Biopython code that builds the backbone (N, CA, C, O; Angstrom):
import numpy as np
from Bio.PDB.StructureBuilder import StructureBuilder

atoms = [
    (1, "MET", "N", (-34.230, -71.748, 53.744)),
    (1, "MET", "CA", (-33.197, -72.205, 54.836)),
    (1, "MET", "C", (-33.848, -73.043, 56.092)),
    (1, "MET", "O", (-35.014, -73.105, 56.480)),
    (2, "GLU", "N", (-33.214, -73.370, 56.349)),
    (2, "GLU", "CA", (-33.410, -74.439, 57.887)),
    (2, "GLU", "C", (-33.801, -73.473, 58.906)),
    (2, "GLU", "O", (-32.996, -72.550, 58.781)),
    (3, "VAL", "N", (-34.591, -73.205, 59.824)),
    (3, "VAL", "CA", (-34.457, -72.861, 61.380)),
    (3, "VAL", "C", (-32.918, -72.939, 62.033)),
    (3, "VAL", "O", (-32.364, -74.019, 61.826)),
    (4, "GLY", "N", (-32.330, -72.190, 62.610)),
    (4, "GLY", "CA", (-31.329, -71.967, 63.545)),
    (4, "GLY", "C", (-29.981, -72.231, 62.165)),
    (4, "GLY", "O", (-28.789, -72.235, 62.470)),
    (5, "LYS", "N", (-30.249, -72.341, 61.349)),
    (5, "LYS", "CA", (-29.178, -72.360, 60.182)),
    (5, "LYS", "C", (-28.840, -70.883, 59.875)),
    (5, "LYS", "O", (-29.641, -69.968, 59.690)),
    (6, "SER", "N", (-27.523, -70.839, 59.860)),
    (6, "SER", "CA", (-27.344, -69.401, 58.866)),
    (6, "SER", "C", (-26.039, -69.518, 58.229)),
    (6, "SER", "O", (-25.217, -70.434, 58.231)),
    (7, "THR", "N", (-26.050, -68.435, 57.714)),
    (7, "THR", "CA", (-25.358, -67.995, 56.325)),
    (7, "THR", "C", (-24.586, -66.873, 56.115)),
    (7, "THR", "O", (-25.392, -66.453, 55.284)),
    (8, "LYS", "N", (-23.970, -66.246, 56.124)),
    (8, "LYS", "CA", (-23.189, -65.032, 55.655)),
    (8, "LYS", "C", (-22.776, -65.028, 53.880)),
    (8, "LYS", "O", (-22.196, -65.831, 53.149)),
    (9, "ASN", "N", (-23.490, -63.526, 53.649)),
    (9, "ASN", "CA", (-23.273, -62.815, 52.611)),
    (9, "ASN", "C", (-21.952, -62.134, 51.895)),
    (9, "ASN", "O", (-20.874, -62.361, 52.444)),
    (10, "ALA", "N", (-21.956, -61.630, 51.167)),
    (10, "ALA", "CA", (-20.390, -61.217, 50.820)),
    (10, "ALA", "C", (-20.373, -59.989, 51.691)),
    (10, "ALA", "O", (-19.246, -59.615, 52.016)),
    (11, "ALA", "N", (-21.389, -59.289, 52.133)),
    (11, "ALA", "CA", (-21.056, -58.535, 52.968)),
    (11, "ALA", "C", (-21.018, -58.653, 54.326)),
    (11, "ALA", "O", (-20.854, -57.713, 55.103)),
    (12, "GLY", "N", (-21.215, -60.170, 54.712)),
    (12, "GLY", "CA", (-20.823, -60.545, 56.379)),
    (12, "GLY", "C", (-22.203, -60.450, 57.089)),
    (12, "GLY", "O", (-22.152, -60.788, 58.271)),
    (13, "VAL", "N", (-23.354, -60.087, 56.661)),
    (13, "VAL", "CA", (-24.517, -59.945, 57.306)),
    (13, "VAL", "C", (-24.590, -61.653, 57.080)),
    (13, "VAL", "O", (-24.229, -62.387, 56.160)),
    (14, "LYS", "N", (-25.161, -61.858, 58.232)),
    (14, "LYS", "CA", (-25.278, -63.014, 59.029)),
    (14, "LYS", "C", (-27.083, -63.479, 58.818)),
    (14, "LYS", "O", (-28.080, -62.853, 59.178)),
    (15, "TRP", "N", (-27.021, -64.228, 58.412)),
    (15, "TRP", "CA", (-28.858, -64.435, 58.464)),
    (15, "TRP", "C", (-29.124, -65.513, 59.150)),
    (15, "TRP", "O", (-28.250, -66.119, 59.770)),
    (16, "GLY", "N", (-30.223, -65.829, 59.119)),
    (16, "GLY", "CA", (-31.216, -67.228, 60.024)),
    (16, "GLY", "C", (-30.065, -67.378, 61.714)),
    (16, "GLY", "O", (-29.787, -68.429, 62.291)),
    (17, "GLU", "N", (-29.646, -66.013, 62.094)),
    (17, "GLU", "CA", (-29.583, -66.531, 63.630)),
    (17, "GLU", "C", (-30.212, -66.899, 64.983)),
    (17, "GLU", "O", (-29.876, -67.204, 66.128)),
    (18, "ILE", "N", (-31.325, -66.700, 64.219)),
    (18, "ILE", "CA", (-32.557, -66.328, 65.183)),
    (18, "ILE", "C", (-33.516, -67.893, 65.233)),
    (18, "ILE", "O", (-34.132, -67.917, 64.168)),
    (19, "ASN", "N", (-33.672, -68.481, 65.613)),
    (19, "ASN", "CA", (-34.665, -69.728, 66.283)),
    (19, "ASN", "C", (-36.211, -70.119, 66.197)),
    (19, "ASN", "O", (-36.868, -71.046, 66.673)),
    (20, "VAL", "N", (-36.570, -68.831, 65.248)),
    (20, "VAL", "CA", (-38.408, -68.942, 65.178)),
    (20, "VAL", "C", (-38.517, -69.605, 63.905)),
    (20, "VAL", "O", (-37.660, -69.384, 63.049)),
    (21, "ARG", "N", (-39.286, -70.239, 63.726)),
    (21, "ARG", "CA", (-39.902, -70.697, 62.457)),
    (21, "ARG", "C", (-40.338, -69.501, 61.662)),
    (21, "ARG", "O", (-40.354, -68.495, 62.371)),
    (22, "GLY", "N", (-40.711, -69.276, 60.369)),
    (22, "GLY", "CA", (-41.141, -68.794, 59.872)),
    (22, "GLY", "C", (-40.721, -66.832, 59.635)),
    (22, "GLY", "O", (-41.277, -65.876, 59.094)),
    (23, "PHE", "N", (-39.282, -67.101, 60.508)),
    (23, "PHE", "CA", (-38.713, -65.487, 60.440)),
    (23, "PHE", "C", (-37.255, -65.836, 60.133)),
    (23, "PHE", "O", (-36.781, -66.971, 60.179)),
    (24, "LEU", "N", (-36.637, -64.765, 59.831)),
    (24, "LEU", "CA", (-35.612, -64.676, 59.203)),
    (24, "LEU", "C", (-34.742, -63.105, 60.163)),
    (24, "LEU", "O", (-35.165, -61.952, 60.248)),
    (25, "GLY", "N", (-33.428, -63.725, 60.750)),
    (25, "GLY", "CA", (-33.025, -62.404, 61.344)),
    (25, "GLY", "C", (-31.617, -62.256, 60.896)),
    (25, "GLY", "O", (-31.036, -63.332, 60.757)),
    (26, "ALA", "N", (-30.898, -61.148, 60.625)),
    (26, "ALA", "CA", (-29.756, -60.657, 60.472)),
    (26, "ALA", "C", (-29.411, -59.150, 61.197)),
    (26, "ALA", "O", (-30.106, -58.166, 61.449)),
    (27, "ALA", "N", (-27.775, -59.533, 61.428)),
    (27, "ALA", "CA", (-27.348, -58.695, 61.908)),
    (27, "ALA", "C", (-25.782, -58.225, 61.528)),
    (27, "ALA", "O", (-25.078, -59.116, 61.053)),
    (28, "THR", "N", (-25.075, -56.666, 61.729)),
    (28, "THR", "CA", (-24.124, -56.880, 60.855)),
    (28, "THR", "C", (-23.444, -55.643, 61.679)),
    (28, "THR", "O", (-23.996, -55.211, 62.691)),
    (29, "ARG", "N", (-22.689, -55.307, 61.381)),
    (29, "ARG", "CA", (-21.414, -54.193, 62.280)),
    (29, "ARG", "C", (-21.942, -52.247, 61.134)),
    (29, "ARG", "O", (-21.656, -51.721, 60.059)),
    (30, "ALA", "N", (-22.675, -51.998, 62.176)),
    (30, "ALA", "CA", (-23.189, -50.416, 60.983)),
    (30, "ALA", "C", (-22.087, -49.536, 60.990)),
    (30, "ALA", "O", (-21.523, -48.983, 60.046)),
    (31, "GLY", "N", (-21.782, -49.476, 62.691)),
    (31, "GLY", "CA", (-20.962, -48.418, 62.990)),
    (31, "GLY", "C", (-21.507, -47.267, 63.830)),
    (31, "GLY", "O", (-20.946, -46.222, 64.157)),
    (32, "PHE", "N", (-23.189, -47.874, 64.202)),
    (32, "PHE", "CA", (-23.860, -46.629, 64.778)),
    (32, "PHE", "C", (-23.387, -46.674, 66.505)),
    (32, "PHE", "O", (-23.965, -45.803, 67.155)),
    (33, "ARG", "N", (-22.899, -47.126, 66.919)),
    (33, "ARG", "CA", (-22.554, -47.075, 68.119)),
    (33, "ARG", "C", (-21.007, -48.018, 68.314)),
    (33, "ARG", "O", (-20.460, -47.009, 68.759)),
    (34, "TYR", "N", (-20.235, -48.735, 68.343)),
    (34, "TYR", "CA", (-19.673, -49.472, 68.674)),
    (34, "TYR", "C", (-18.510, -50.058, 67.034)),
    (34, "TYR", "O", (-18.984, -50.601, 66.035)),
    (35, "LYS", "N", (-17.392, -49.810, 67.188)),
    (35, "LYS", "CA", (-16.765, -50.480, 66.229)),
    (35, "LYS", "C", (-16.817, -51.762, 65.814)),
    (35, "LYS", "O", (-17.021, -52.161, 64.668)),
    (36, "ASN", "N", (-16.585, -52.521, 66.993)),
    (36, "ASN", "CA", (-16.284, -53.918, 66.830)),
    (36, "ASN", "C", (-17.125, -54.865, 67.338)),
    (36, "ASN", "O", (-16.911, -55.837, 68.063)),
    (37, "ARG", "N", (-18.392, -54.306, 66.703)),
    (37, "ARG", "CA", (-19.546, -55.249, 67.279)),
    (37, "ARG", "C", (-20.559, -54.541, 66.555)),
    (37, "ARG", "O", (-20.566, -53.385, 66.131)),
    (38, "ASP", "N", (-21.821, -55.889, 66.466)),
    (38, "ASP", "CA", (-23.201, -55.592, 65.483)),
    (38, "ASP", "C", (-23.644, -54.589, 66.223)),
    (38, "ASP", "O", (-23.295, -54.627, 67.402)),
    (39, "ASP", "N", (-24.328, -53.673, 65.877)),
    (39, "ASP", "CA", (-25.249, -52.837, 65.668)),
    (39, "ASP", "C", (-26.209, -52.678, 65.174)),
    (39, "ASP", "O", (-26.714, -51.661, 65.649)),
    (40, "LEU", "N", (-26.954, -53.206, 64.280)),
    (40, "LEU", "CA", (-27.950, -53.395, 63.507)),
    (40, "LEU", "C", (-28.159, -54.713, 63.144)),
    (40, "LEU", "O", (-27.275, -55.468, 62.739)),
    (41, "ALA", "N", (-29.409, -55.010, 63.296)),
    (41, "ALA", "CA", (-30.422, -56.134, 63.123)),
    (41, "ALA", "C", (-31.875, -56.099, 62.289)),
    (41, "ALA", "O", (-32.530, -55.064, 62.409)),
    (42, "VAL", "N", (-32.300, -56.944, 61.628)),
    (42, "VAL", "CA", (-33.011, -56.863, 60.033)),
    (42, "VAL", "C", (-33.875, -57.999, 61.067)),
    (42, "VAL", "O", (-33.036, -58.569, 61.765)),
    (43, "ILE", "N", (-35.096, -58.430, 61.332)),
    (43, "ILE", "CA", (-36.064, -59.561, 61.590)),
    (43, "ILE", "C", (-37.355, -59.510, 60.340)),
    (43, "ILE", "O", (-38.409, -58.879, 60.255)),
    (44, "PHE", "N", (-36.922, -60.136, 59.793)),
    (44, "PHE", "CA", (-37.932, -60.914, 58.602)),
    (44, "PHE", "C", (-38.898, -61.537, 58.778)),
    (44, "PHE", "O", (-38.627, -62.570, 59.390)),
    (45, "SER", "N", (-39.975, -61.432, 58.537)),
    (45, "SER", "CA", (-41.226, -62.603, 58.260)),
    (45, "SER", "C", (-41.711, -63.041, 57.331)),
    (45, "SER", "O", (-42.486, -62.239, 56.810)),
    (46, "GLU", "N", (-41.639, -63.928, 56.857)),
    (46, "GLU", "CA", (-41.892, -64.716, 55.870)),
    (46, "GLU", "C", (-43.386, -64.556, 55.114)),
    (46, "GLU", "O", (-43.669, -64.581, 53.916)),
    (47, "LYS", "N", (-44.170, -64.393, 56.233)),
    (47, "LYS", "CA", (-45.734, -63.833, 56.212)),
    (47, "LYS", "C", (-45.859, -62.697, 56.644)),
    (47, "LYS", "O", (-45.089, -62.329, 57.531)),
    (48, "PRO", "N", (-46.607, -62.038, 56.271)),
    (48, "PRO", "CA", (-47.221, -60.475, 56.278)),
    (48, "PRO", "C", (-48.182, -60.816, 57.973)),
    (48, "PRO", "O", (-49.278, -61.339, 58.174)),
    (49, "ALA", "N", (-47.075, -60.193, 58.984)),
    (49, "ALA", "CA", (-47.555, -59.715, 60.518)),
    (49, "ALA", "C", (-48.446, -58.844, 61.244)),
    (49, "ALA", "O", (-48.809, -57.965, 60.463)),
    (50, "ARG", "N", (-48.811, -58.732, 62.047)),
    (50, "ARG", "CA", (-48.737, -56.993, 62.697)),
    (50, "ARG", "C", (-48.395, -56.587, 63.610)),
    (50, "ARG", "O", (-47.934, -57.318, 64.487)),
    (51, "ALA", "N", (-48.475, -55.495, 63.723)),
    (51, "ALA", "CA", (-47.489, -54.614, 64.489)),
    (51, "ALA", "C", (-47.698, -54.126, 65.895)),
    (51, "ALA", "O", (-48.868, -53.877, 66.187)),
    (52, "ALA", "N", (-47.044, -53.995, 66.558)),
    (52, "ALA", "CA", (-47.233, -53.562, 67.647)),
    (52, "ALA", "C", (-46.183, -52.521, 68.391)),
    (52, "ALA", "O", (-45.372, -52.087, 67.572)),
    (53, "GLY", "N", (-46.013, -52.085, 69.526)),
    (53, "GLY", "CA", (-45.383, -50.975, 69.810)),
    (53, "GLY", "C", (-45.297, -50.360, 71.440)),
    (53, "GLY", "O", (-46.461, -50.174, 71.792)),
    (54, "VAL", "N", (-44.750, -50.143, 72.078)),
    (54, "VAL", "CA", (-44.571, -49.693, 73.107)),
    (54, "VAL", "C", (-44.017, -48.346, 72.939)),
    (54, "VAL", "O", (-42.896, -48.490, 72.451)),
    (55, "PHE", "N", (-44.312, -46.945, 73.137)),
    (55, "PHE", "CA", (-43.471, -45.846, 73.381)),
    (55, "PHE", "C", (-43.324, -44.513, 74.142)),
    (55, "PHE", "O", (-44.207, -44.087, 74.886)),
    (56, "THR", "N", (-42.660, -44.153, 74.010)),
    (56, "THR", "CA", (-42.429, -43.049, 75.002)),
    (56, "THR", "C", (-43.363, -42.200, 75.288)),
    (56, "THR", "O", (-43.930, -41.968, 74.220)),
    (57, "GLN", "N", (-43.888, -41.554, 76.186)),
    (57, "GLN", "CA", (-44.491, -40.847, 76.594)),
    (57, "GLN", "C", (-44.278, -39.325, 76.648)),
    (57, "GLN", "O", (-45.058, -38.510, 77.141)),
    (58, "ASN", "N", (-42.995, -39.054, 76.012)),
    (58, "ASN", "CA", (-42.351, -37.697, 76.235)),
    (58, "ASN", "C", (-43.259, -37.056, 75.151)),
    (58, "ASN", "O", (-43.459, -37.841, 74.224)),
    (59, "LYS", "N", (-43.817, -35.946, 75.017)),
    (59, "LYS", "CA", (-44.713, -34.869, 74.442)),
    (59, "LYS", "C", (-43.486, -34.484, 72.896)),
    (59, "LYS", "O", (-43.858, -34.246, 71.746)),
    (60, "VAL", "N", (-42.667, -34.514, 73.180)),
    (60, "VAL", "CA", (-41.770, -34.366, 72.025)),
    (60, "VAL", "C", (-41.396, -35.061, 71.399)),
    (60, "VAL", "O", (-40.213, -34.988, 71.731)),
    (61, "LYS", "N", (-41.444, -36.144, 70.285)),
    (61, "LYS", "CA", (-41.211, -37.510, 69.621)),
    (61, "LYS", "C", (-40.726, -37.293, 68.324)),
    (61, "LYS", "O", (-41.077, -36.541, 67.414)),
    (62, "ALA", "N", (-39.842, -38.120, 68.451)),
    (62, "ALA", "CA", (-38.827, -37.971, 66.914)),
    (62, "ALA", "C", (-39.648, -38.481, 65.560)),
    (62, "ALA", "O", (-40.566, -39.301, 65.564)),
    (63, "ALA", "N", (-39.208, -37.939, 64.639)),
    (63, "ALA", "CA", (-40.135, -38.692, 63.278)),
    (63, "ALA", "C", (-40.528, -40.339, 62.876)),
    (63, "ALA", "O", (-41.608, -40.662, 62.380)),
    (64, "PRO", "N", (-39.385, -41.320, 63.211)),
    (64, "PRO", "CA", (-39.505, -42.181, 63.662)),
    (64, "PRO", "C", (-40.957, -42.994, 64.380)),
    (64, "PRO", "O", (-41.915, -43.686, 64.036)),
    (65, "VAL", "N", (-40.550, -42.575, 65.193)),
    (65, "VAL", "CA", (-41.475, -42.395, 66.827)),
    (65, "VAL", "C", (-43.297, -42.190, 66.523)),
    (65, "VAL", "O", (-44.268, -42.655, 67.119)),
    (66, "LEU", "N", (-43.171, -41.211, 65.229)),
    (66, "LEU", "CA", (-44.350, -40.653, 65.137)),
    (66, "LEU", "C", (-45.132, -41.774, 63.636)),
    (66, "LEU", "O", (-46.318, -42.097, 63.709)),
    (67, "TRP", "N", (-44.406, -42.140, 62.627)),
    (67, "TRP", "CA", (-44.367, -42.819, 61.721)),
    (67, "TRP", "C", (-44.444, -44.089, 62.080)),
    (67, "TRP", "O", (-44.757, -44.816, 61.137)),
    (68, "CYS", "N", (-44.251, -44.714, 63.241)),
    (68, "CYS", "CA", (-44.268, -46.198, 63.856)),
    (68, "CYS", "C", (-45.755, -45.930, 64.444)),
    (68, "CYS", "O", (-46.598, -46.810, 64.266)),
    (69, "HIS", "N", (-46.153, -44.586, 65.231)),
    (69, "HIS", "CA", (-47.537, -44.784, 65.386)),
    (69, "HIS", "C", (-48.520, -44.878, 64.087)),
    (69, "HIS", "O", (-49.561, -45.535, 64.118)),
    (70, "GLU", "N", (-48.161, -44.286, 63.154)),
    (70, "GLU", "CA", (-49.279, -43.910, 62.165)),
    (70, "GLU", "C", (-49.301, -45.425, 61.515)),
    (70, "GLU", "O", (-50.380, -45.897, 61.156)),
    (71, "VAL", "N", (-47.922, -46.269, 61.357)),
    (71, "VAL", "CA", (-48.355, -47.998, 60.905)),
    (71, "VAL", "C", (-49.162, -48.730, 61.613)),
    (71, "VAL", "O", (-50.088, -49.387, 61.138)),
    (72, "ILE", "N", (-48.796, -48.651, 63.055)),
    (72, "ILE", "CA", (-50.121, -49.380, 63.440)),
    (72, "ILE", "C", (-50.991, -49.086, 63.616)),
    (72, "ILE", "O", (-51.838, -49.979, 63.601)),
    (73, "ALA", "N", (-51.420, -47.827, 63.879)),
    (73, "ALA", "CA", (-52.956, -47.359, 63.598)),
    (73, "ALA", "C", (-53.416, -47.617, 62.760)),
    (73, "ALA", "O", (-54.591, -47.980, 62.701)),
    (74, "ARG", "N", (-52.475, -47.494, 61.610)),
    (74, "ARG", "CA", (-53.631, -48.250, 59.868)),
    (74, "ARG", "C", (-53.791, -49.689, 60.194)),
    (74, "ARG", "O", (-54.368, -50.222, 59.246)),
    (75, "ASN", "N", (-53.530, -50.529, 61.114)),
    (75, "ASN", "CA", (-53.516, -51.552, 61.466)),
    (75, "ASN", "C", (-53.143, -52.871, 60.132)),
    (75, "ASN", "O", (-53.604, -54.007, 60.019)),
    (76, "SER", "N", (-52.075, -52.078, 59.222)),
    (76, "SER", "CA", (-50.965, -52.754, 57.856)),
    (76, "SER", "C", (-50.200, -53.742, 58.546)),
    (76, "SER", "O", (-49.619, -53.732, 59.632)),
    (77, "PRO", "N", (-50.345, -54.604, 57.643)),
    (77, "PRO", "CA", (-49.200, -55.837, 57.737)),
    (77, "PRO", "C", (-47.968, -55.502, 57.874)),
    (77, "PRO", "O", (-47.437, -54.562, 57.281)),
    (78, "VAL", "N", (-47.665, -55.918, 58.317)),
    (78, "VAL", "CA", (-45.751, -56.002, 58.462)),
    (78, "VAL", "C", (-44.571, -56.978, 58.029)),
    (78, "VAL", "O", (-44.879, -58.153, 58.232)),
    (79, "ARG", "N", (-43.668, -56.855, 57.643)),
    (79, "ARG", "CA", (-42.878, -58.092, 57.036)),
    (79, "ARG", "C", (-41.288, -57.570, 57.450)),
    (79, "ARG", "O", (-40.381, -58.324, 57.097)),
    (80, "THR", "N", (-40.949, -56.430, 58.115)),
    (80, "THR", "CA", (-39.639, -56.268, 58.332)),
    (80, "THR", "C", (-39.735, -55.056, 59.593)),
    (80, "THR", "O", (-40.513, -54.117, 59.764)),
    (81, "ILE", "N", (-38.558, -55.561, 60.367)),
    (81, "ILE", "CA", (-38.091, -54.648, 61.815)),
    (81, "ILE", "C", (-36.971, -54.352, 61.432)),
    (81, "ILE", "O", (-36.366, -55.252, 60.849)),
    (82, "LEU", "N", (-36.204, -52.894, 61.614)),
    (82, "LEU", "CA", (-34.944, -52.480, 61.745)),
    (82, "LEU", "C", (-34.474, -52.701, 63.216)),
    (82, "LEU", "O", (-35.284, -52.425, 64.101)),
    (83, "VAL", "N", (-33.831, -52.947, 63.396)),
    (83, "VAL", "CA", (-33.379, -52.859, 64.988)),
    (83, "VAL", "C", (-31.959, -51.889, 64.783)),
    (83, "VAL", "O", (-31.345, -52.145, 63.747)),
    (84, "ASN", "N", (-31.305, -50.678, 65.761)),
    (84, "ASN", "CA", (-30.406, -50.147, 65.723)),
    (84, "ASN", "C", (-30.152, -50.053, 67.324)),
    (84, "ASN", "O", (-30.988, -49.700, 68.155)),
    (85, "SER", "N", (-28.616, -50.507, 67.607)),
    (85, "SER", "CA", (-28.416, -50.534, 69.198)),
    (85, "SER", "C", (-28.359, -48.786, 69.749)),
    (85, "SER", "O", (-28.139, -48.590, 70.945)),
    (86, "GLY", "N", (-28.548, -47.694, 68.898)),
    (86, "GLY", "CA", (-28.870, -46.673, 69.948)),
    (86, "GLY", "C", (-27.404, -45.150, 69.294)),
    (86, "GLY", "O", (-26.207, -45.406, 69.162)),
    (87, "ILE", "N", (-27.809, -44.259, 69.125)),
    (87, "ILE", "CA", (-27.282, -43.541, 68.689)),
    (87, "ILE", "C", (-26.566, -42.358, 69.684)),
    (87, "ILE", "O", (-25.903, -41.450, 69.184)),
]
sb = StructureBuilder()
sb.init_structure("model")
sb.init_model(0)
sb.init_chain("A")
sb.init_seg("    ")
for serial, (resi, resn, name, xyz) in enumerate(atoms, 1):
    if name == "N":
        sb.init_residue(resn, " ", resi, " ")
    sb.init_atom(name, np.array(xyz, "f"), 0.0, 1.0, " ", f" {name:<3s}", serial, name[0])
structure = sb.get_structure()
């Protein structure tokens, strides 16, 4: 797919709407927060990449935050980022 071009699949997910060479992006309406707006996104790297993060300083951390800490600490390559609008 050309950078900047978008396509839709049968589920209505739009791919390729980010304009960064080597990355694909998609957004869809999962119903997490808004009924009629995209609220879930996926960013995919065509090549393995390194992850970094900024996290809460709160002593109480949810399981996804702890998992992300572990992934970053291992310095493991990643290819996908999943982003939701918040619940």
